[in-house]
C-alpha positions as CSV (number, residue, x, y, z in Angstrom):
1,M,-11.9,30.6,42.0
2,A,-13.4,28.1,40.5
3,R,-16.3,26.1,41.8
4,L,-17.2,22.6,41.8
5,N,-20.8,22.2,41.5
6,F,-22.0,18.7,43.4
7,S,-24.7,18.6,42.1
8,H,-23.5,17.9,38.9
9,G,-21.0,15.5,37.5
10,T,-18.7,12.7,39.4
11,H,-15.7,13.0,41.9
12,A,-13.8,11.6,38.1
13,S,-14.7,15.0,36.5
14,H,-14.3,17.2,40.2
15,R,-11.3,16.0,40.3
16,K,-10.1,16.1,36.4
17,L,-10.9,19.4,37.2
18,A,-9.4,20.5,39.7
19,R,-5.9,18.9,38.3
20,H,-6.6,21.5,35.1
21,V,-7.4,24.4,37.4
22,R,-4.4,24.2,39.6
23,Q,-2.4,23.6,36.1
24,A,-4.4,27.2,34.8
25,S,-3.0,28.4,38.0
26,R,0.8,26.7,37.8
27,L,0.4,28.3,34.0
28,A,-1.1,32.1,34.6
29,K,1.3,32.6,37.6
30,R,-2.1,33.5,40.0
31,N,-4.1,32.7,42.9
32,V,-7.0,29.8,42.4
33,A,-8.7,29.1,45.1
34,L,-11.4,25.5,44.7
35,L,-14.4,25.7,46.2
36,A,-16.9,22.9,46.6
37,D,-20.4,23.7,46.2
38,L,-22.1,20.6,48.3
39,Q,-25.7,20.2,45.9
40,G,-27.4,19.3,50.0
41,P,-31.1,18.3,50.1
42,K,-32.9,20.1,47.3
43,I,-36.2,18.4,45.7
44,R,-36.5,17.5,42.6
45,L,-39.2,15.7,40.5
46,G,-38.5,12.4,40.4
47,D,-38.3,10.2,36.8
48,L,-40.7,11.3,34.0
49,K,-41.5,9.1,31.1
50,E,-41.2,11.4,28.9
51,E,-41.6,15.7,28.9
52,Q,-44.9,17.1,30.0
53,R,-46.6,20.2,28.2
54,V,-49.0,21.8,30.8
55,Q,-51.8,25.0,30.5
56,K,-52.4,27.4,33.5
57,G,-55.1,25.2,34.9
58,D,-54.6,22.2,34.6
59,V,-54.1,19.8,38.0
60,V,-51.2,17.3,37.5
61,T,-50.0,14.6,39.8
62,L,-46.2,13.9,39.6
63,P,-43.2,12.2,41.5
64,L,-40.8,13.5,44.1
65,S,-37.0,12.9,44.7
66,T,-38.1,12.9,48.8
67,S,-41.1,11.1,50.3
68,G,-43.5,12.5,53.3
69,L,-43.4,15.8,52.5
70,S,-47.0,16.1,52.7
71,R,-47.4,17.0,56.4
72,F,-45.4,19.8,56.0
73,L,-47.6,20.9,53.6
74,K,-50.9,22.0,52.9
75,K,-53.1,23.3,49.9
76,G,-52.5,26.5,48.8
77,T,-48.7,26.3,49.4
78,R,-47.3,27.6,46.8
79,V,-44.5,25.8,44.3
80,L,-41.3,27.0,42.2
81,I,-40.9,24.0,39.4
82,D,-37.1,24.4,37.8
83,D,-35.9,27.6,39.6
84,G,-38.9,29.3,39.3
85,K,-39.4,29.2,35.7
86,I,-42.8,27.4,36.5
87,E,-45.1,28.0,38.9
88,A,-48.5,26.1,40.8
89,V,-50.4,25.1,43.7
90,Y,-50.1,22.0,46.4
91,Q,-53.4,20.3,46.5
92,S,-52.7,17.2,48.0
93,G,-50.0,14.3,48.5
94,R,-49.3,10.8,49.1
95,G,-46.0,8.9,49.3
96,N,-43.4,10.2,47.4
97,H,-46.1,11.6,44.4
98,F,-47.8,15.1,44.8
99,T,-50.6,16.7,43.2
100,I,-50.3,20.6,42.0
101,K,-52.5,23.5,39.9
102,M,-50.6,25.3,37.9
103,Q,-50.5,28.5,37.9
104,T,-48.2,28.8,34.3
105,S,-48.0,26.7,31.7
106,G,-44.2,24.9,30.7
107,V,-42.8,21.6,30.5
108,F,-41.6,19.5,33.0
109,S,-39.1,16.8,32.7
110,S,-36.8,14.5,34.8
111,H,-35.0,15.7,37.8
112,K,-36.0,19.0,37.8
113,G,-36.1,21.2,41.0
114,V,-38.7,22.0,43.4
115,A,-39.6,24.9,45.6
116,F,-42.1,25.4,48.7
117,P,-41.2,29.3,49.2
118,G,-41.5,30.7,53.1
119,R,-42.5,26.6,54.6
120,H,-39.7,25.2,56.3
121,L,-39.6,20.9,55.9
122,P,-38.5,19.7,59.3
123,S,-37.3,16.4,57.5
124,V,-34.8,17.8,55.0
125,R,-31.1,18.0,56.6
126,A,-29.2,20.9,54.9
127,F,-26.1,18.6,55.2
128,T,-27.2,15.2,54.1
129,D,-25.5,11.4,53.1
130,E,-24.8,11.5,50.3
131,D,-23.2,15.2,51.1
132,K,-21.0,13.5,53.8
133,R,-19.5,11.4,50.7
134,D,-18.6,14.4,49.0
135,L,-17.0,16.5,51.5
136,L,-15.2,13.6,52.1
137,F,-13.5,14.0,48.9
138,A,-13.3,17.3,48.6
139,L,-11.2,17.5,51.8
140,D,-9.1,14.8,49.5
141,L,-8.6,17.5,47.0
142,G,-7.7,20.1,49.2
143,V,-10.6,22.8,48.7
144,D,-10.4,26.2,50.0
145,W,-13.8,26.4,50.4
146,V,-17.1,24.5,51.9
147,V,-20.8,25.9,50.8
148,V,-23.7,24.3,52.6
149,S,-26.8,24.2,50.5
150,F,-30.2,25.3,51.9
151,V,-28.7,26.3,54.9
152,T,-31.9,27.5,58.4
153,H,-30.2,27.6,61.0
154,P,-26.5,28.0,62.1
155,D,-26.8,24.5,63.6
156,D,-26.6,23.6,59.7
157,V,-22.8,25.1,59.7
158,R,-22.1,23.9,63.0
159,E,-22.5,20.8,61.9
160,V,-20.1,20.7,58.0
161,Q,-17.4,22.9,60.4
162,A,-17.1,19.7,62.8
163,F,-17.0,16.9,60.4
164,I,-14.2,18.8,58.8
165,K,-12.7,18.8,62.1
166,K,-13.1,15.2,62.5
167,H,-11.9,14.7,59.0
168,A,-9.2,16.9,57.9
169,V,-5.9,17.4,59.4
170,S,-5.6,21.9,61.3
171,T,-3.0,22.8,58.8
172,R,-5.3,22.0,55.5
173,R,-9.2,22.8,56.6
174,P,-11.3,24.6,54.7
175,S,-13.5,27.6,55.5
176,V,-17.2,26.8,55.5
177,M,-19.4,29.6,53.5
178,A,-24.0,29.4,54.4
179,K,-25.9,29.8,50.7
180,V,-29.0,31.1,51.8
181,E,-31.7,29.8,50.0
182,R,-34.5,29.6,52.5
183,A,-36.1,32.3,54.2
184,K,-36.4,31.1,57.4
185,A,-32.3,31.6,57.4
186,V,-32.4,35.5,57.3
187,E,-34.5,38.7,56.8
188,R,-32.4,39.8,54.2
189,F,-32.5,39.0,50.6
190,L,-29.2,38.2,48.5
191,V,-29.3,37.3,44.6
192,A,-26.9,35.5,44.2
193,T,-27.6,33.3,40.5
194,H,-29.0,33.5,37.1
195,L,-27.0,37.0,37.4
196,L,-26.5,36.8,32.9
197,E,-28.8,33.5,31.9
198,S,-29.4,35.1,28.7
199,M,-25.8,34.8,28.5
200,S,-26.2,30.6,28.2
201,Y,-27.4,30.8,25.0
202,S,-27.0,35.0,23.7
203,P,-23.6,36.6,22.7
204,V,-24.6,39.5,24.9
205,P,-26.9,39.9,28.6
206,T,-30.4,41.2,29.1
207,R,-30.3,45.2,30.1
208,A,-31.8,44.3,33.0
209,E,-29.3,41.3,33.9
210,L,-26.1,44.5,32.9
211,S,-28.5,46.1,35.9
212,D,-28.1,43.2,38.7
213,V,-25.1,42.8,38.6
214,A,-24.1,46.0,38.3
215,N,-26.1,46.6,41.9
216,A,-24.1,44.1,43.6
217,V,-21.1,45.6,42.6
218,I,-23.6,49.0,44.6
219,D,-24.4,46.9,47.5
220,H,-20.9,46.3,48.6
221,T,-20.7,42.2,47.5
222,D,-16.6,41.0,48.1
223,A,-17.8,38.9,44.8
224,V,-20.6,37.8,42.2
225,M,-20.3,34.6,40.9
226,L,-21.3,32.3,37.8
227,S,-22.8,29.0,37.3
228,G,-24.9,27.4,34.8
229,E,-24.1,30.7,32.0
230,T,-19.6,28.7,32.3
231,A,-20.5,25.2,33.2
232,S,-23.0,24.7,30.4
233,G,-23.5,27.7,28.4
234,A,-22.5,28.4,24.6
235,Y,-20.5,30.9,25.3
236,P,-18.3,31.1,28.7
237,V,-15.8,32.5,28.1
238,E,-17.3,35.9,27.0
239,T,-19.6,35.6,30.0
240,V,-16.7,35.9,31.9
241,Q,-15.3,38.9,30.5
242,M,-19.0,40.5,30.5
243,M,-19.1,39.7,34.2
244,A,-15.4,41.1,35.1
245,D,-16.3,44.1,32.1
246,I,-19.5,45.3,34.5
247,V,-17.9,45.3,37.5
248,R,-14.8,47.2,36.9
249,E,-17.1,50.0,34.9
250,T,-19.6,49.9,38.0
251,E,-16.3,49.6,40.6
252,A,-15.0,53.5,38.1
253,S,-18.4,55.2,38.4
254,C,-19.4,57.9,41.0
255,Y,-22.4,55.2,41.8
256,N,-19.5,53.0,43.7
257,D,-18.4,55.7,45.9
258,V,-20.6,55.5,48.6
259,L,-19.5,55.0,51.8
260,P,-21.2,53.5,54.9
261,R,-21.5,56.0,57.4
262,L,-18.9,56.3,60.7
263,Q,-20.8,54.9,63.5
264,K,-20.2,58.0,66.6
265,R,-17.5,55.9,69.1
266,A,-16.1,53.8,66.2
267,S,-13.0,52.2,66.9
268,R,-8.9,54.2,66.2
269,E,-8.8,51.5,63.7
270,T,-12.4,52.0,61.9
271,T,-11.9,55.5,61.7
272,L,-8.7,54.7,60.6
273,A,-9.5,52.4,57.5
274,L,-12.2,55.5,56.4
275,I,-8.9,57.8,56.3
276,L,-7.0,55.3,53.4
277,A,-10.2,55.2,52.3
278,E,-10.6,58.7,51.1
279,L,-7.0,59.3,50.7
280,A,-6.9,56.2,48.2
281,L,-10.4,57.8,46.3
282,L,-8.4,61.1,46.3
283,G,-5.4,59.4,44.1
284,R,-2.9,60.1,47.4
285,V,-3.0,56.2,47.9
286,Q,-1.7,54.2,45.3
287,S,-1.6,50.5,47.3
288,I,-2.4,49.4,50.2
289,A,-0.2,46.7,52.2
290,I,-0.8,44.2,55.2
291,H,0.2,41.1,56.6
292,E,-1.5,37.7,57.6
293,R,-0.1,38.8,61.0
294,D,-2.6,42.3,61.3
295,A,-5.5,40.4,58.8
296,A,-8.0,42.6,60.9
297,M,-7.1,45.7,60.0
298,A,-7.8,44.5,56.4
299,W,-11.3,43.0,57.5
300,K,-12.2,47.2,58.4
301,L,-10.8,48.5,55.6
302,L,-12.5,46.6,53.2
303,P,-15.7,48.0,53.9
304,Y,-15.2,51.7,52.9
305,R,-13.9,49.9,49.2
306,P,-10.5,52.4,48.8
307,E,-10.5,51.3,44.9
308,V,-6.8,50.6,45.0
309,P,-5.1,47.2,45.6
310,I,-5.0,45.6,48.8
311,F,-1.5,43.3,48.9
312,L,-2.4,41.0,51.3
313,M,0.4,39.1,52.6
314,S,1.7,35.8,54.1
315,P,4.0,33.2,53.9
316,D,1.1,30.2,54.4
317,A,-0.3,30.1,50.7
318,R,-3.0,28.2,51.7
319,W,-4.8,31.2,54.1
320,L,-4.5,33.4,51.4
321,S,-6.6,31.3,49.0
322,K,-9.0,31.6,51.4
323,E,-9.1,35.2,51.6
324,L,-8.9,35.6,47.4
325,I,-13.5,35.0,48.0
326,R,-12.9,39.2,49.3
327,W,-13.3,42.0,47.8
328,G,-10.1,43.7,46.4
329,I,-7.2,41.6,48.3
330,V,-3.8,40.7,45.9
331,P,-2.6,37.7,47.8
332,V,1.0,38.0,48.3
333,R,3.6,35.1,49.6
334,V,6.1,36.2,51.5
335,P,9.4,34.3,53.7
336,S,8.5,33.4,56.9
337,G,10.6,35.7,58.5
338,L,9.3,38.5,57.0
339,K,8.6,41.7,59.7
340,P,5.0,43.4,59.2
341,E,7.8,46.9,60.3
342,D,10.2,46.3,57.6
343,T,8.4,48.4,55.3
344,A,11.6,48.6,52.6
345,A,11.8,44.8,52.3
346,I,8.0,44.8,51.4
347,A,8.1,47.5,49.1
348,R,11.1,46.2,47.2
349,L,9.7,42.0,47.2
350,L,6.2,43.2,45.6
351,R,8.3,45.3,43.1
352,K,10.4,41.7,42.8
353,E,6.6,40.7,42.1
354,G,5.6,42.7,39.4
355,Q,2.9,44.3,42.0
356,V,3.7,47.6,42.0
357,A,6.8,49.5,39.4
358,K,9.6,51.7,40.4
359,G,8.1,55.1,42.2
360,H,5.1,53.4,43.0
361,T,3.7,55.0,46.6
362,V,3.1,51.5,49.1
363,T,1.3,52.4,52.5
364,V,2.0,49.9,54.5
365,V,-0.2,49.5,57.9
366,H,0.7,47.0,60.8
367,R,0.4,47.4,64.5
368,Q,3.0,48.7,66.3
369,S,5.3,46.4,68.6
370,T,5.4,48.3,72.0
371,Q,1.3,49.4,71.9
372,P,-1.6,48.2,70.5
373,T,-2.6,50.6,67.7
374,F,-2.0,50.6,63.9
375,T,0.3,52.6,61.8
376,T,1.1,54.1,58.8
377,H,4.0,54.1,56.2
378,R,4.5,55.3,52.4
379,V,7.0,53.8,50.5
380,L,8.3,54.5,47.1
């Protein structure tokens, strides 16, 4: 999956990037989804004449990109600047300026991000007018996913979904993902940025960064994402390779084999999913094939991390691209007439596509046509 970050660049540069991604996708014969990351209402410093160096204890007044925030802030509110690199305490504000007392030393420059952890700012909407213009452009590009930034309430996501429904035809509507960046949005936390930040300027990561990525895998996240490391870093290719190596090594370790606990009254499908995952860990299942019609079974299976290829089959290439965000999915486009229960045809198609070698065992999971239960077939 390739991310178009609308916090940077222009529509022309994003169109060029999308064209390059699709050309590379065709050359590599790999599905690559496009993700439009809307910038949202990020609060930034205004224009500064020059960089400003400050020391701990200094009291400074700075311009903001957003006015009227002082109504929702009180003296002593914590302030983080430049993704937390600089910390201060709010003193007062007027118009689009605010006064802060420095808790750390650092250097200010124009347009650095500003955050007020734990404070809800009602005047700041998650879906801005600029986001709407960017989203119209992204819909024209045919992106597969749209990311909404700074979500605080389900209505933030619903507003974007309604906008997409109004402006995109049903067959080309992207899925919507919420980027949780405010404490108000959820009670649990997910680390999703700066995973290999030091590789922006160093060819090797720190040990702490290695642990962060490995722990994300052990926690069974669906995906890990790079941002500034590859967008503007000095070692973009090496960073991607390093991320892939860490994920691969962690998934191969015993620490990643802790399965979710099965509920006492688990459904038949959930029980089957756990059994398949256990058989995969024991080497009895080499790969699993599931048709789009029975995708619900795939979603039951993913939490148990079977660590074998899960071939998700569909005639709809766009639907397959959307599902690339899920862990372990290998998308396979199939003829529209292929039936999920035609296991021999599925095995032949996978061999023809080079997904499996002769003698490889494919476990096909499908819903029986005569009753609403799933069955499995092992096909060589």
